[in-house]
C-alpha positions as CSV (number, residue, x, y, z in Angstrom):
1,Y,130.6,-46.4,-21.4
2,L,127.8,-47.4,-23.7
3,S,124.4,-48.8,-22.6
4,Y,121.8,-50.5,-24.7
5,K,118.2,-50.1,-24.0
6,K,115.8,-51.2,-26.6
7,I,112.9,-48.8,-27.0
8,P,110.7,-49.5,-29.9
9,F,110.4,-46.6,-32.4
10,I,106.8,-45.8,-33.1
11,L,105.2,-44.1,-35.9
12,L,101.5,-43.5,-36.9
13,S,100.8,-44.4,-40.5
14,N,98.4,-42.6,-42.7
15,S,95.6,-44.7,-41.3
16,N,96.6,-43.9,-37.7
17,Q,97.8,-47.4,-37.1
18,I,100.9,-47.9,-34.9
19,V,103.8,-49.1,-37.1
20,N,107.2,-50.2,-35.7
21,V,110.0,-49.1,-37.8
22,M,113.3,-51.0,-37.5
23,K,116.4,-48.9,-37.0
24,I,119.5,-50.3,-38.8
25,L,122.9,-48.9,-38.1
26,N,125.6,-49.4,-40.9
27,I,129.2,-48.9,-39.8
28,D,131.4,-48.7,-42.9
29,D,134.3,-46.5,-43.9
30,N,133.6,-47.0,-47.6
31,E,131.3,-44.5,-49.0
32,D,130.4,-46.6,-52.0
33,D,129.5,-49.6,-49.7
34,R,127.3,-47.4,-47.6
35,Y,125.6,-46.0,-50.7
36,F,124.9,-49.6,-52.1
37,F,123.7,-50.8,-48.8
38,K,121.2,-47.9,-48.6
39,K,120.0,-48.6,-52.2
40,A,119.5,-52.3,-51.4
41,L,117.6,-51.3,-48.2
42,L,115.4,-48.8,-50.1
43,S,114.6,-51.5,-52.8
44,S,113.5,-54.0,-50.1
45,S,110.1,-54.2,-48.5
46,L,111.6,-53.7,-45.1
47,D,110.2,-50.7,-43.2
48,A,113.5,-49.4,-41.7
49,T,115.4,-46.3,-40.9
50,L,119.0,-46.4,-41.8
51,I,121.7,-44.7,-39.8
52,T,125.2,-44.6,-41.2
53,A,128.7,-44.1,-39.6
54,S,132.0,-44.3,-41.2
55,D,134.3,-45.2,-38.2
56,E,134.3,-46.8,-34.8
57,L,133.7,-43.5,-32.8
58,S,130.9,-42.2,-34.9
59,G,129.4,-45.7,-35.0
60,L,129.4,-46.0,-31.2
61,L,128.0,-42.6,-30.8
62,C,125.2,-43.3,-33.2
63,M,124.5,-46.6,-31.5
64,E,124.2,-44.8,-28.1
65,K,122.0,-42.0,-29.4
66,E,119.8,-44.0,-31.9
67,S,119.5,-47.4,-30.1
68,P,119.4,-49.4,-33.4
69,D,117.7,-52.8,-33.6
70,C,120.7,-54.2,-35.5
71,I,124.1,-53.3,-36.8
72,F,125.9,-54.1,-40.0
73,L,129.5,-53.8,-39.2
74,D,132.4,-53.6,-41.7
75,Y,135.4,-55.8,-40.8
76,H,137.9,-53.3,-42.2
77,L,137.8,-49.9,-40.5
78,P,140.4,-47.2,-39.9
79,G,142.5,-47.9,-36.8
80,T,140.6,-51.1,-35.8
81,N,138.5,-53.9,-37.1
82,G,134.9,-55.0,-36.7
83,L,135.8,-58.0,-34.5
84,E,137.5,-55.6,-32.0
85,I,134.3,-53.4,-31.9
86,L,132.1,-56.5,-31.6
87,Q,134.2,-57.7,-28.6
88,K,134.1,-54.3,-26.9
89,L,130.3,-54.3,-27.2
90,R,129.8,-57.8,-26.0
91,N,132.2,-57.2,-23.0
92,M,129.9,-54.3,-22.0
93,G,127.0,-56.6,-22.0
94,N,125.4,-55.3,-25.2
95,T,123.5,-58.0,-27.0
96,I,122.3,-56.2,-30.0
97,P,122.4,-58.4,-33.2
98,I,125.5,-57.6,-35.4
99,I,126.1,-58.7,-38.9
100,M,129.8,-58.5,-40.0
101,L,130.5,-57.3,-43.5
102,T,133.7,-57.7,-45.5
């Protein structure tokens, strides 16, 4: 059973101002796709922490542990697909924003 509780991730900047850092979870079994996703995120102006997982189980564990603000979810995963994971999450009442990748 997974529960979702959104708790803002707070960080003090160099000027001691509170900064909210977005947590993004990328679940993708393809190492190259994870690499390019990370590279694109680093080149953006978005202040975010990237959490990666390569399969359903590690993705769900990361989601429970890290409470990300959104998930980028690959459609093709070993033993399942992204739509099945999305359905499981929604059936549990989880409303985290999810973007499907293919």
